[in-house]
TIZA-411743 format. One record per residue (C-alpha): x, y, z. Coordinates in steps of 0.02 Angstrom, whole numbers, plus 50000, padded with zeros to 5 digits. Example, Ala and Ser with C-alpha at 12.3 -4.5 7.8 and 13.67 -1.06 7.14 Angstrom:
2
506154977550390
506844994750357
This chain:
366
515804995750242
515614988450416
515154971550340
517024969150312
517204966450500
516384949450478
517964943550391
518854944350561
517624933450657
518994920550685
519854933250796
518274938150889
516714927550866
515374941250889
515994949650730
515004936550633
513454946850673
513974958850535
513514945250410
511684945250460
510414956550377
509344956950535
510774963550642
511324976250512
509534982250487
509334985950672
511064993850683
510775004050526
509085009950588
509855015350754
511255024450663
510025033750550
508965038750699
510465045550793
511135054950641
509415062350604
509095067750783
510845075150798
510845083850630
509085090950629
509285104850760
510875111150676
510105110250503
508505119150557
509515133050637
510585134650482
509085135350366
508295148750475
509915158750471
509935157850281
508085162650278
507645147150179
505805148150224
504345139550139
503355150050015
501465148950022
500095154049903
499015168749959
497145169649991
496805174749811
497435157649756
496895145849894
495575155449991
495255149650170
496745137750165
497915152750170
497125157450337
497245139750405
499085138550359
499535156550396
500595151850546
501735141150438
502505155750344
504375156850365
504555138750424
506205132150354
506115120450205
507395108850122
507305097650274
507435082950155
509315085550171
509195078750349
508425062650286
509645061550141
511185062750252
510495050250379
510005037650244
511575039350138
512845038450280
511955024150369
511745014150208
513575015950163
514045010050338
512874995250360
512294988750189
513374977150085
513764986549924
512924978049778
511974982649620
510334985049715
511034996549848
512035006249720
510535009049606
509395014349748
510645027349809
510945033149630
509105036849604
508915044249779
510395055949756
509875061549582
508105066049637
508755074649793
509775086149680
508245089949572
507175093349726
508525104349802
508635115049646
506735116549642
506665122149824
508115134249801
507275142849654
505665144549752
506595152649895
507595164249782
506045169649686
504985170249846
503575161049759
502905143549735
503685142749561
505275132349558
506005122049418
504965121649261
503935105849243
504855100649085
506535102449173
505955091049314
505305078949185
506945078749091
507885075949253
506775061149298
506975054149123
508865055349137
508895046849307
507755033149241
508885030249092
510455028949198
509645017449327
508935005949194
510585005249100
511505000449260
510254986449297
510204979649119
512084979549095
512454970949260
512604951849245
511624948849406
510104959049356
510094960349167
508884945949138
507644945149282
507394964049293
506434962749129
505104951649207
503404959149242
502514952649396
500764956349458
500044953849633
499104937449660
500024928649517
501354915549553
502204917349384
502764932849287
501474940249169
502864944549046
504494934849050
505534947848957
504894965448926
505604975148777
506864988148834
505825002748769
504304996648867
505374993649021
506045011449011
504295018949001
503715007649142
505145012449258
504945030849218
503095030049264
503545021549428
504895034049477
503985049649416
502305043649481
502905039249656
503955055149666
502525066549619
501265057049726
502285059649885
502605077549833
500725080549822
500435072049990
501695083450076
500455097350116
500165096350303
501335093250449
501925075250462
500745067850333
501915062550193
503355057350305
502245046750418
501475037550270
503225034850199
503685025250357
502295012450333
502715010150149
504575007950185
504194995150321
503134984950201
504434985250064
505804980850187
504884964650227
504584961250042
506414964050001
506934952050138
505754938550075
506314940849895
508144939049943
507864923650053
507764907149959
506624898450084
505384912650106
505354916649920
504944898449881
503604897550015
502764913749958
503014909649773
504044925349746
505474927349623
507084923449719
508424936649688
510034934949789
510624951849853
508954960549866
508964956950052
510164971550069
508704982850022
507924977650188
509324987350271
508995002450159
507145001950204
507495000050390
508685014850381
507395024850284
506075021450418
507195027750557
507775042950460
505955047350427
505515045250611
506945056750660
506305069650536
504515067250596
505065072250771
505335089850703
504015089350565
502575084750681
501275098450706
501725112350728
503175108650610
504885116050642
505455111250468
504725105350302
505605092650192
505155101950032
505405094349860
507175090149918
506375076450022
504715072049941
505315069549762
506815059349819
505865048349941
504585044049809
505945039349686
506865028749814
505305018849857
504875017249672
506565010149621
506544997849768
504814991749716
505444989749537
507024980249584
506124967449691
504824965149553
503384971849658
502964988249569
501094985349555
500984981249740
501514999249768
499765004549714
499094995049866
500484998249992
500575016749946
498685018449938
498665035450024
499875042449896
498805035249756
497245043149828
498105059949846
498745059849667
497095053449599
496135067349687
497175080249594
496925071549426
495045070149455
494905088149513
495855095149364
494955083849241
493245088049309
493565106649306
494225106449128
492805095649062
491325101849166
491935117849248
491465109649413
492535103949557
492335087149643
493245092149803
493325108549895
495185108049859
496445095349798
497485086049853
496125078049956
496915081550127
496525100050098
494715095250060
494535088050235
495405103050312
494125114450229
492735103150292
493285107150469
494475093050514
495925098750621
497615096550539
498125083450667
496505073850634
496885073250448
498655067250477
498275053650606
496785046850509
497805046050349
499195037250445
497945024050501
497345021750322
499145020550263
499515006750390
497974997050332
498544998650151
500294992550198
499584977150284
498454973850135
499954974950019
500914962450123
499424950750120
499544949549931
501184940149951
500264924950017
498744926149903
499484918249748
């Protein structure tokens, strides 16, 4: 919206700044931070007033973990709404509206609604049971179908969005994927990243802190992909317009930092599925649109490890009736081994930063 001010630079020269992605990224990030810091206290108080507290499993289900997390009972959830408002408003103000920005907000909004309904049902039932798994799955399928249809039908994205790129390769592995394969692929990205962040969101500040490093990495990738010179130098596919996703990623980073201020241990608010499902989907669709979906396995390494630990734990127990970890996701394993919650979080943040740097390094290794 504010990019329109650049049209009046002839009347006042400094208005030309609104043309530049770098300026709008910084301004958008500042706006998101201010909105998040202003909105959070009011939202937390409102959630407390409505008694929208997080439900936890008892000792019969999780053993010693119930004792370790006993002080968290009653902490407000649905804090993902704080991030959603900060990201949406700031993006509409500072990003130039194009197919990439529209699709990212479409996916983000749709998954926020699904996460909100899931959290609401958990609160109403006073249990950890929210939306049925098949309902979530159908919702994610519907969002995937709509997002893919929008991208395929748009003249600017219909052709190149079907390319399949892998890290370390300077040419696409598949020049034009069949639509059915593309749909399955995009669904796996959106559902996988959504559920991976959801699983990581188990201790104060862990998921949101790791989201910051992933968003920073993808912001840089989006800028390079949308810049003809950098894309050519790094042997990336050049896609005009994807640079606007840099602004979305910068805004996402700041909104997450504002939320982290209140989600740091001891947390005053949890983001719930309202936040975790939506953030995963937003990062997933951005990775897909800039043709770097497989790099997400590296950049989001912590999320991959968390999700993999659950898969391995469940698989091992079903096949051998033995557990690999004391508890999954793996951050609970380290808690039960005696790590303090803050130790788990900070160490995982460090690992997440290393993964993000490693993911960025793949851009040059082609």
